[in-house]
N, C-alpha and C positions, 0 to 999 in steps of 0.2 A: 504494500500500500504506500503510495507516494505521500510526501509531507502535506501537500494540499488536501489530499483525501482524508488524512488523519484529522486535520483541523476542521473539516466540515461538521464534525460531531461535537466540537468543543462547547458550543453554546448549550446543546442538549445535556451534555455531561456535567457542565458547570451548574446548570439548573438542578440536576439530580444530586450533585454533591452538596449543594446548599441546603438540601432537605435532610441531610444526614448529620445530625448534631453530634453524633459519636465519632465523626471524622472518618478517616480512611478505613479502619477495620469494619465499621458499620456499612460503608459503601461496598467494600469487597464482599461482605456477607450477603448483601442484597444481590450482587451480580452472581455469586456462587449459587444462591438459592434459585435464581432465575434459570441458570444452566441446569440445575438438578431437576427442576420441575418441568421445564419446557423443552429440554434437549436430552440427548443421550451422551452428553459430554463425558460424564463420569463412568458410564457403563458400556459405551459403544465400542471401545477399543480393547486392546490387550491390557493385562494388569500393569499398572504403573505408567501406562502410556500418557494418561492425562497429566500426571505429575511432570513428566519429561517435557511435554508440550508447554505446560504452564510455566515451568522454570525457564525454558528457553526464551519464551516471549518476555518474561519479566527481566531476565538478564540483559536482553537486548535493549529494553526500554531503560533499565537502570544505567547502562553504559551511556545512552543518549543523555539522560538526566544529569549524570555526573560530569559529562563533557560540557553540557550547557551551564551547569553550576560553576565550573571552573572558569568558563568564558565570562559569565556574569560577574563573578568575583573580580576577575581581571579588569572588566569594564568599570566596576564600582571603584576599584582602587585607582584606576586611571582618572575617573571623574573626581574622586576625592582629592587626588594629587593636584589636579587642575584647579579645583576650588581653593585648596590651601595655598597654591602658588599665587592665584589671583588675590587672595586675602593678604598674603605676605607682601605682594607688590603694592597693594593699596596702603598697608600699614607703613611701609617704607616711604611712600610718597607723603603720607601724613606727617611722619617724623621729620622728613626733609623740610616740609613747609612750616613745621612748628619748631624748628631748631632754636629759634630765638625766644621761645616761651619758657618761662620759669615755673617751678612748681608752687602750688599754694596749699595751705592747710585745708583739711576737710571743712572746717568752719567757714573759711573764706570762700571755698568753692560752692558750698551750699547757699551762702548769702548772695554771691554774685549770680549763681544760676537762677535764683528766684527773681532777682532784679531783671535779668535778661528775659526770662520767660514772661514776666508781667509786661515788659516793654514790647516784646515780639508779638504776644497774643493780641495786644491792643492794635498794633500796626497792621497785623495780618487780618484781623477781624474787619477793620475798616477798608483795607485794600481789596479784600475779596468779597465784600458785601455788595449784593446787587442793589440797583437803584430802588427797588421796591422795599428793601429793608431799611434804607436810609430815611424813609418817610415814617417809619414806625415810631411809637411813643418811647420816650426815654424815662429814666428814673425808676421809681417803685413800680409803676405800671408795666414798664418794659421788663423789669426783673421778674415780675409775676408771670408775664407772658412767656418769657424764656423758661421759667421753671415748669410751666405747664407742658411745654414742648419736651423738656428733658425727661420728665417722668415716664414718657412713653418709649424712651430709648433704653437699650440694654446696657448693663454695667460691663465694662471691659474685663476680659479675663486677666490672669496673672501676667500675660505677655502683652497687654494693651491691645488685644485683638478680640476674637469671639470664638466660643465653642459652639458649633452647630451640629446638626444631626449626623451629617455625613463627613464633616471635616472640621479642622480647627486651624485658625490662623493667628499669628502673633506679629508684632511689628516693632521696629525702632524708627527713628526719624528718617533713616536712609533706606531701609529695606523691609520686605515682608516675607515671613516664612509660613508656608502652608503645609499641613500634614493631613493626608487622606488615608485612614486605616482601611484595609480590605478584609472582607469576611473569608476570603479564600486566598491560597497561595498562587501567584501568577508569575509569568516571566516578563522581562522588559518588552518583548515584542507583542505581548498581549495588552500593553498599556499605550494609550494615545494621549500625549500632552502637547498642546499647541499654545505657545506664548506669543501673543501679538503686542503691539505697542500699547494698546488699551483694551485687550481682549484676552480671555483665557478659556481653554477647553481642556477638560480632564475626563477620561473615560476608559472603559475596558472594551475590547473588541467583543461584539455580540451582546453588549449590554447598553442600556440607556446612559446618556452622559451624566457624570456626577456633577460637573460644573461646566456651564456653557453660557458665558455672559460677558458684559462690559465691565472692565475693572474700574475701580473708583478713580484711579489716577493713571497716568502714563508711566511705563516702565522702560528700562534700558534692556531691550531684548538680547543684545549681544553679551550682557553681563548677568542675565538671568538663566537659571538652569534647574534641572530636576534629576532625581535619582530614585530608583526603587530599592528600598531597604528590606533585605531578607525575604523578598517576594510578597511582603504583607503590608507595606506602607509606602505610599508615594510622598516624597518630600520635595517641595518646590521652593526655590529662593527667587524672589523678585526684587530687582534693584530699582528703587524709585527714581524716576527721571528728575523730579523736583524734590530734593531732600529737605530736611528741616520742616516736615509737615506730617500731620497724623491723618490716617484714613479712618472714616467713620463706618466703612463697610468694605468687604473685599470686592464683591461684584454688585451690580445695581439691584439684583433681586434679593440680596441678603437684608436681614433686619439691621437697622442702624444702631450703632453703639454711641454712647455719650463720650465725646472726646474731652469734655470738661472733667471727667472722672479718671482720666488717664493719669497714672502716677509713675512716670519714668524715673530710672535711676539718674542721679546727677551726672551729666556728661563731663568727660575729661576735656581739657582745653584742646588736646590734639584731635578730638573727634568733631570739633566745631568747624563750620565752614568759614571761609575767609572773612566775610563781613562781620559775622558774629564774633569770631575770634578777635578781630581788631577792636571791637567794642569792649570785650572782656579785658583785653590788655590795657586799654585806656582807663577803664574803671579801676583795675588793680593798681595801675601807676598812680592815679589820682588819690586813691585811698592811702597808699604808702606815703605819698608826699604830705598829705594832711597829718598823718600820724607823726611824721618827722618835723612838722611845722614848716614845710617848704611849699612853694607855689605849685598849684595843679597845672595840668597841661594847658588849660585855657588861660590861666593867670600868667603862665610862662610866655605864652604867645603875645599877650598884651605887653608884658615887660620887654620882650624882644622888639616889638613894633616901636615902643616908646624909646628904647635905647637907640634904635636905628634913626628915629626922627631927631633925637637929640644930637647924634653924631653929624647928621646932615645940616643942623642949624646951630653951630657953635656960638653964634652971635647972640642967641637967646639965653636968658637967665631962668633956670628951672629950680633954683635953690629954695624958693618959697612955695613951690607947688606941692600939693598933696594928691596922691594918686591912690585909688582904691583897687 
């Protein structure tokens, strides 16, 4: 029987296997019972002939399975090596970009992160707010309206994503990780994963799609990847095109989570994007200058401008001037 002919029964056999909660032994028992009741498999030949036939078939399939397993393991190791190499390059790039950054205490990091989050949340909320939202009421009435909307949203899971019936997703500011557990053991060729710039399809051959929809945000397809772990779980990593933002759902058909209830771990300075990192450095510098009784970056700029002006106008007397 050719490989294509073998596969034509997969959907039927998969459906049959799913009905056997006892696993392979129960499934084999059903097949053996069928052969005993409906055929002369066990009594139609010479003594021991059915054992020889059965053993030969199973040995042949065992060899195929073992070869396929070794191939899958090699592919997984290659994918994992590729993923780790990409991660290593990314970390090296971040270290290179942040070489001028100095370490801060946990207390300083927590305080600075809170100030940044508060500032960015306000700016992002206004920048991304549609015109219809700008005309809505402010103050207590707006807070009540927002509260009513939030109560219908799901609370994020421990990974700032959502646990759904058929899959679970988590996220950081820069990427999304999706895990799809399977009820049966499959091979990579039985899995179909299509990652588009703003679309995602996940499914098994011969079965309805598990996910087929529009992603909440755009992703970098060349840096996104998937892997089948132990034949029982599909793991997908999506690299967000626009970092430093939280998704409120994976695909448009998912229930919405409350991004207000997201509680991320404090970010390290090396994890921050250029603009945010610059803001952090400036705040850290100003704080240290104040503690030392020295001028902040803004005050220093003013002093430099004044000094330059005084040098350009030596004829003027500034001895009685007071500058704030």
